[in-house]
C-alpha positions in Angstrom: 31.3 79.4 28.1 33.1 80.3 25.2 35.9 78.7 23.2 38.4 80.4 20.6 38.0 78.6 17.1 40.4 78.9 14.4 39.2 77.9 10.8 41.8 78.6 8.5 44.2 80.8 10.5 41.2 82.8 11.2 40.1 82.9 15.0 37.0 84.1 16.5 35.7 83.3 20.0 32.1 81.1 19.7 29.4 80.0 22.2 27.1 77.2 22.1 24.1 80.1 21.5 21.9 77.4 23.7 22.7 75.9 26.9 24.1 72.8 26.7 23.4 69.8 29.5 26.1 69.2 31.8 26.7 65.9 33.6 27.7 64.2 30.1 28.6 64.9 26.6 26.5 67.6 24.0 27.2 69.1 20.8 26.1 72.0 19.4 26.7 72.9 15.7 27.7 76.3 14.2 28.8 77.3 10.6 32.4 77.3 9.5 31.7 80.9 7.9 30.6 82.5 11.1 34.6 82.1 11.9 36.1 82.9 8.2 33.8 83.4 5.6 36.0 81.9 3.0 35.2 77.9 4.8 31.8 76.3 4.1 30.7 73.6 6.0 29.3 72.9 10.3 31.6 73.0 13.3 31.2 71.3 16.2 31.3 72.8 19.7 31.3 70.2 22.1 30.9 69.6 25.8 32.1 67.1 27.8 31.8 67.0 31.8 32.0 70.9 31.8 34.5 71.3 29.6 34.0 72.9 26.0 35.9 71.9 22.9 35.6 72.5 19.3 36.0 70.1 16.5 36.5 71.8 12.5 37.1 68.7 10.6 34.0 69.4 8.9 35.3 73.2 7.7 35.8 73.3 4.4 37.7 76.1 2.2 35.5 77.8 -0.9 36.8 79.2 -4.1 37.0 82.6 -3.6 36.6 85.2 -6.5 40.0 86.8 -5.3 41.8 83.7 -6.2 42.2 83.0 -10.2 43.2 80.3 -12.0 45.2 80.3 -15.5 42.9 78.9 -18.0 44.1 77.2 -21.4 42.4 76.8 -24.6 44.6 76.4 -27.3 48.1 77.7 -26.5 45.7 80.7 -24.8 45.7 80.9 -21.1 44.0 84.1 -19.0 43.8 84.3 -15.4 40.1 83.5 -14.4 38.3 83.5 -10.9 34.7 82.8 -10.0 32.4 85.4 -10.3 30.9 84.3 -6.3 32.8 82.3 -3.8 32.1 78.8 -4.9 31.8 76.2 -2.3 33.8 72.7 -2.2 31.9 70.5 -4.8 30.2 73.5 -7.1 31.1 74.8 -10.4 30.0 77.9 -12.8 29.8 77.6 -16.5 32.4 79.6 -18.1 32.7 80.9 -21.9 35.5 79.6 -23.9 35.5 82.9 -25.3 36.4 85.0 -22.3 40.0 82.3 -22.5 40.5 82.2 -26.5 38.3 84.6 -29.0 38.4 81.8 -31.5 36.1 79.6 -29.4 32.5 79.3 -28.6 30.7 77.0 -26.1 31.2 76.8 -22.3 33.3 75.0 -19.7 33.0 74.8 -16.2 35.6 76.6 -13.4 34.9 73.7 -10.6 36.2 74.2 -6.8 37.2 71.2 -4.4 38.3 71.8 -1.3 39.3 75.6 -1.9 41.1 74.3 -5.1 39.9 75.0 -8.9 
């Protein structure tokens, strides 16, 4: 059996990859990024008495390199995007001088559920 799964507006048909036992309820996990590469986490394919459904509540949006954020240091603002797609709960160190050449040191550009 297959199931059409939508994550962040992107749909893809998935299968459990392994036989799911019948006669009750069983679950198989798949990576959310298999459906939408801008998401991390795990989705579930659920089989209940022969009926295949899915649960995408474990899918969390990433902060992609294609979406910059305005960062301000002492009145100077610059649009900054991460150098790699950040998963939720992660961050990367950036130089303050990227925003304002009069400053040294670093700051952290972080991602929480797709928002920096």
